[in-house]
C-alpha positions as CSV (number, residue, x, y, z in Angstrom):
1,M,0.0,0.0,0.0
2,S,1.5,3.3,-1.0
3,A,1.4,6.4,1.3
4,G,-1.9,8.1,1.4
5,T,-3.9,5.1,0.3
6,A,-6.7,3.9,2.5
7,P,-6.8,0.2,3.4
8,A,-9.4,-1.7,1.6
9,T,-12.6,-2.3,3.7
10,K,-15.4,-4.8,3.1
11,Y,-18.6,-3.0,1.9
12,A,-21.3,-3.3,4.6
13,G,-24.4,-1.6,2.9
14,L,-28.0,-2.4,3.0
15,E,-27.8,-4.4,-0.1
16,Q,-26.3,-7.2,1.9
17,F,-29.4,-7.4,4.0
18,Y,-31.7,-7.3,1.0
19,G,-29.6,-9.8,-1.0
20,V,-30.4,-12.4,1.6
21,M,-33.9,-11.2,2.7
22,C,-35.3,-10.9,-0.9
23,S,-33.7,-14.0,-2.3
24,D,-34.5,-16.4,0.6
25,S,-38.0,-15.2,1.7
26,P,-41.4,-15.4,0.0
27,N,-41.9,-11.6,-0.3
28,P,-44.5,-10.3,-2.6
29,R,-43.0,-9.3,-6.0
30,F,-45.3,-6.3,-6.6
31,P,-45.5,-3.1,-4.5
32,Q,-49.3,-2.9,-4.3
33,A,-49.2,-6.0,-1.9
34,Y,-47.4,-4.3,0.9
35,P,-50.1,-2.2,2.5
36,S,-52.2,-5.3,3.2
37,Q,-49.0,-7.2,4.3
38,A,-48.3,-4.3,6.7
39,Q,-51.8,-4.4,8.2
40,T,-51.6,-8.1,8.7
41,A,-48.1,-8.0,10.3
42,N,-49.3,-5.2,12.6
43,T,-52.2,-7.3,13.8
44,R,-49.8,-10.1,14.7
45,A,-47.1,-8.0,16.2
46,P,-48.5,-4.5,17.2
47,H,-46.2,-1.4,16.9
48,V,-43.5,-3.2,15.0
49,G,-45.2,-5.6,12.5
50,A,-45.9,-2.9,9.9
51,R,-42.3,-1.6,10.1
52,W,-41.0,-5.0,9.3
53,A,-43.5,-5.6,6.4
54,W,-42.5,-2.2,4.9
55,T,-38.8,-3.0,5.5
56,N,-39.1,-5.8,3.0
57,E,-40.8,-3.7,0.4
58,P,-37.6,-3.3,-1.7
59,C,-38.0,-7.0,-2.4
60,A,-40.8,-6.3,-4.7
61,Q,-38.4,-5.1,-7.3
62,W,-35.3,-6.9,-6.2
63,P,-33.6,-8.4,-9.3
64,A,-32.5,-11.9,-8.0
65,T,-34.2,-14.9,-6.3
66,D,-32.7,-18.1,-5.0
67,P,-34.3,-20.8,-7.2
68,D,-33.3,-23.6,-4.8
69,R,-34.1,-22.0,-1.5
70,Y,-35.5,-24.5,1.1
71,T,-39.3,-23.9,1.5
72,G,-39.9,-27.1,3.7
73,P,-41.2,-29.3,4.7
74,F,-39.9,-28.4,8.1
75,D,-40.9,-31.6,10.0
76,R,-38.1,-33.8,8.8
77,S,-35.8,-35.4,11.3
78,T,-32.7,-33.1,11.8
79,A,-30.0,-32.6,14.3
80,P,-31.5,-31.1,17.6
81,L,-32.5,-27.5,17.2
82,L,-32.6,-24.9,20.0
83,L,-35.1,-22.0,19.7
84,V,-34.9,-19.1,22.1
85,G,-38.1,-17.2,22.7
86,V,-38.3,-14.0,24.9
87,E,-41.9,-13.8,26.4
88,N,-42.2,-10.0,25.8
89,D,-40.1,-9.5,22.6
90,P,-41.7,-6.7,20.7
91,A,-40.3,-7.8,17.4
92,T,-40.6,-11.6,17.5
93,P,-43.7,-12.7,19.3
94,Y,-43.3,-15.5,21.7
95,E,-46.3,-17.2,20.4
96,A,-44.5,-17.6,17.1
97,S,-41.6,-19.3,18.9
98,R,-44.1,-21.7,20.5
99,S,-45.7,-22.4,17.1
100,M,-42.3,-22.8,15.3
101,V,-41.0,-25.3,17.8
102,G,-44.2,-27.3,17.3
103,Q,-43.5,-27.4,13.5
104,L,-39.9,-28.6,13.7
105,A,-39.2,-32.4,14.2
106,N,-36.4,-32.2,16.7
107,A,-36.5,-28.9,18.5
108,R,-36.7,-27.5,22.0
109,L,-37.9,-24.0,23.0
110,L,-35.8,-22.3,25.7
111,T,-38.1,-19.6,27.2
112,V,-36.6,-16.4,28.6
113,S,-38.9,-14.5,31.0
114,G,-38.5,-10.9,30.4
115,G,-38.7,-8.3,27.7
116,G,-36.8,-6.8,24.8
117,H,-35.7,-8.2,21.5
118,T,-33.4,-11.2,21.8
119,T,-31.1,-12.4,24.5
120,L,-28.0,-10.9,22.9
121,F,-28.9,-7.4,24.2
122,N,-31.1,-8.5,27.1
123,K,-28.6,-10.6,29.1
124,S,-29.6,-13.9,30.7
125,D,-26.8,-15.9,32.3
126,C,-29.1,-18.9,32.4
127,A,-30.1,-18.7,28.7
128,D,-26.4,-18.1,27.8
129,A,-25.3,-21.3,29.6
130,H,-28.0,-23.4,27.9
131,I,-27.0,-21.8,24.5
132,G,-23.4,-22.5,25.2
133,K,-24.1,-26.1,26.0
134,Y,-26.1,-26.5,22.8
135,L,-23.4,-24.8,20.5
136,V,-20.6,-26.9,22.1
137,D,-22.1,-30.3,22.2
138,S,-25.7,-30.1,20.9
139,T,-27.2,-30.6,24.5
140,L,-30.8,-29.2,24.7
141,P,-32.1,-27.8,27.9
142,P,-34.8,-29.9,29.7
143,V,-38.3,-29.5,28.3
144,G,-40.0,-26.5,29.8
145,T,-36.8,-24.6,30.8
146,V,-37.5,-20.9,31.6
147,C,-34.6,-18.5,32.3
148,A,-34.9,-15.1,33.9
149,Q,-33.1,-12.0,32.5
150,N,-30.4,-10.5,34.6
151,A,-32.1,-7.2,34.6
152,E,-35.3,-5.7,33.1
153,P,-34.4,-4.0,29.8
154,F,-36.5,-0.9,30.4
């Protein structure tokens, strides 16, 4: 590198998000569908549902799709899967976590009692311990395990 030349950096623009979201998800391909999508999403997840629906609106005209993306069935036997659901997550409803674990063949739901989106930003030492065991040796927590957050997020 010559003097005065900036080091090369990886591009981290929104296109990366949309490249995955639009190619791997069944988003409507025409913009007129998004108002009703937003209304339905807001019914399911008040205050944030419409925002997420509109976030995906660029997918209506995204130029690429993934022709072999996996669309199911999701009830096939797999390695053990761990799903983590926060009871009062404003962006990912807990009922959706309960529904998803019921649709997967070999999955377990780890419940985090508390609020906020994900356990990454709303710390739970208990959940972290179970997630660590799962990632290291595929050990699932006992059925019905509920972990408390270390502190309330708000």
